[in-house]
N, C-alpha and C positions, 0 to 999 in steps of 0.2 A: 300612567302610573296606577298602582294598586296598593291596597293595604290589608294585611291580615293581622289578627290578634290571636295568637295561638292557633286553634283549629277553626276559628271564625273568620270567614271572608267578609270583611266590613265594606270593602270597596273593590269592585271589579275593575279591570283596566279601563281607565278614562283618559281621554285626550281633549283638552279644552284650552283655547287660546283667547286672550283678551288684550286689547290694545288700549293705549292711553286715549281718553275721550270716549270710551265705550263703557256702558253700564250693563252688566249681565246679572239677572236673577236666576237662582237655582231653587227649584221646588221639587218635592218628592215626598213619599210617605214617611211617617216617623220611623227612625232607625235605619234609613236607607244609606246613610253615609254622607249626608250633606255637610254636617259639621266636621266630619273627618276630612272631607275634601278641602274644606276651608283651612283646617289646621295644617294640612300638608302644604297648601298654597302659602301659608304664613311661615312655614318652616319651623313651627312649634312641634311638629312631628315629622318623621321621615317615612317615605313610601317603602313598602316591602320590595317593590319592583318599580322600575321607571325613575323619572326625575322631575323636579320642578325647576323651571328656568324663568328668571325675570331679567329684564334689561336694566334693573335698578335694585338697590337695597333699601330704597325708601318705601316702606310698607307700613300702613296703619291698620289696626285691628280694633273693631268695636264689638264687644261681647254681648251676649244676651242680657246680662246684668250690667248696670252702670259701673260697678266695682269702684266706687269712690271711697277715699279714706275718710272715715266718719269724723275724725278730729281736725281735718283740714277744711278751710273755707273753700267755696267754689273756685275762687281765684287761684288758690294754692293747689287745688286738685288739678285744675286745667294746666298748670305749669309743671306738674310733677315729672312727666316723661322728659320734658326739655331739661329739667334740673338733673335728672339721672344721666342725660347725655353730656352734662358738663358745660352747657351753654352759659354765656355771660348773663348777669342779672338784667342789664339794660335790654338785651335782645329778648330775653324771656318775657320781661314786662311788656314790651311792645307787641310781641306775638300773642300773648295771653289776652291783652285788651282787645286786639283785633278779632281774635277768635270768639271772645265773649260777645262782642258786638254782632258778629256774624250770626250767632245762634240765638241772639236776643236775651242774653243773661247779664248784661252790664249792671242792671239794677239789683241783681242778686249775687254779686260777686263776693260779698262778705258773709253770705249765709252759709250755714253748715248743711251737709246733705240731709239731715233729719228734718230740716225746715223746707225741703223741696218736694214738689209733687213728682210722680214717676216720670212724667214727660220732661220736667226740668232736669232731672237726673240724667236722662238720656241725652239731652242737649249738652250738658256738661261733659258727658263721655265723648260726644262728637267733637266738642271743642278741644278736649285734651289731645285727641289724635290729630286734629286739624293743625295744632301748633307745630307738629312735626313736619308739616307740608308734604304728606306722602304722595308719591306718584301712583301708588297702588293702594286702594282702600278696600278692606275686607269687612263684611258685616254679617254677624251670626245672629239672625233673628232679633235685632235690637229693639224692635217695636212690638214684639209678640205679646207682651203682657199689658199693653196699653189699651185704653178704651178707643172706640172707633174714631171719635172726634179728634182726640189727641194724636192718634196714629196718622190721621189725614194731615194734620198740621205739620207733623214731623216729616212726613213724606215730602211736603213742600219745602221744608228747611233743607232736607237732604238733596232734593233736586236743585235748589239754589247753590248749594255747595258744589255739586257736580258741575253745574254750568259755569261757576266762577273759576274753579280750579282744574277742570278738565282732567281729573285723575282717571285711572282704570279702576272700575268698581266691580266687585263680586259680592252679591247680596243673597243670603240664604233667608227664605221665608216660607211659611205654610199658606200664605194668602195669595191666591191666584190674582185677585184684583190689584193688590199691592205690587206684585211682580210685573204685571203688564203696565201699570201706571209709571213705574220708575225706570223701566229698562229699554235698552235698544234691542236686546235679545232675552228670551226666556228659555232656560234649559230645564228639561224634565228628566228626573232620575227614577229608576225602577226601585222596587223593593229590594232589600238586602239579598245578595251583595249588590250594592248600588252601582248602576252603570247609566250612562247618558243614553236615553232612548228616543228623545225627541228634542227639537229646537224650533223656536218661533221667532221670527223677526217682527219687531213692533214698529209700525210705520208712522206713528203719530209724531209730529214735530214738537221739539222743545221750544219754549217752556210749556208745560202742560198744566192746565187748571184742574182742580178736583172735579169740576162739572163734566170733564171728559168721560168720567166713569159712567155717566148716564146716557151716553151716546150709543146708538145702535151698533156702530162699527166697533166700539170698545167692547160692548157686550158680546158681539159675535166672536171676536178674537179670544176674549176671556173664556167663553164657552168651549172653544176648541182646545185651549190649554187645559181647562178643567177635565174635558173628556180624555185627553191624553194622560193626565195625571191619574184618573180613575182606572184606565186600562193598565197603567204601569204599577198600580198598587196591588 
């Protein structure tokens, strides 16, 4: 598939397949079309040429910003998408409580977004999509604005979600280290018009501890990915 906006080629023809139980990270220079690719995958936008095909309509999307409703508590924010789907109250209540526990926000369920840290807001955003039980999960740089410690903790939360629910994951990031840590595969895109120019298989078994990032094997692979990214920029 490809995407143009007027005279601008935002995304060159790309072909990418992801299966359930697989987590793929997409990295590339700023403006290369990573987010465009994700929007096409989510069907929030349509390709100029080609097509997006999923074996399911169960797709969750986590944006760069938490996008929480400021007047709703964490609990009510987490249940919002399920409410919009018209699910029953009892079902929503059960799913919301489960999602809150999974991301570690049970004790903050009655807080308003303004009372939360940036990391907590992203946990709430993850929980909100988790309630939908998506078979495909799309992530558009959800941890990009967080400090390194919080980012690492949320990488572990996301890894736990992936291992528990075995969804198909597409994750956009600017961090080579994050991409390698989270993924089964890392895809590198070129500068605009973005195209997939390289792909790396990540051999490390799950679950992965943050200490993996300090191992020589991890550093070697991250270095190769970083070199590919530099050449593509």
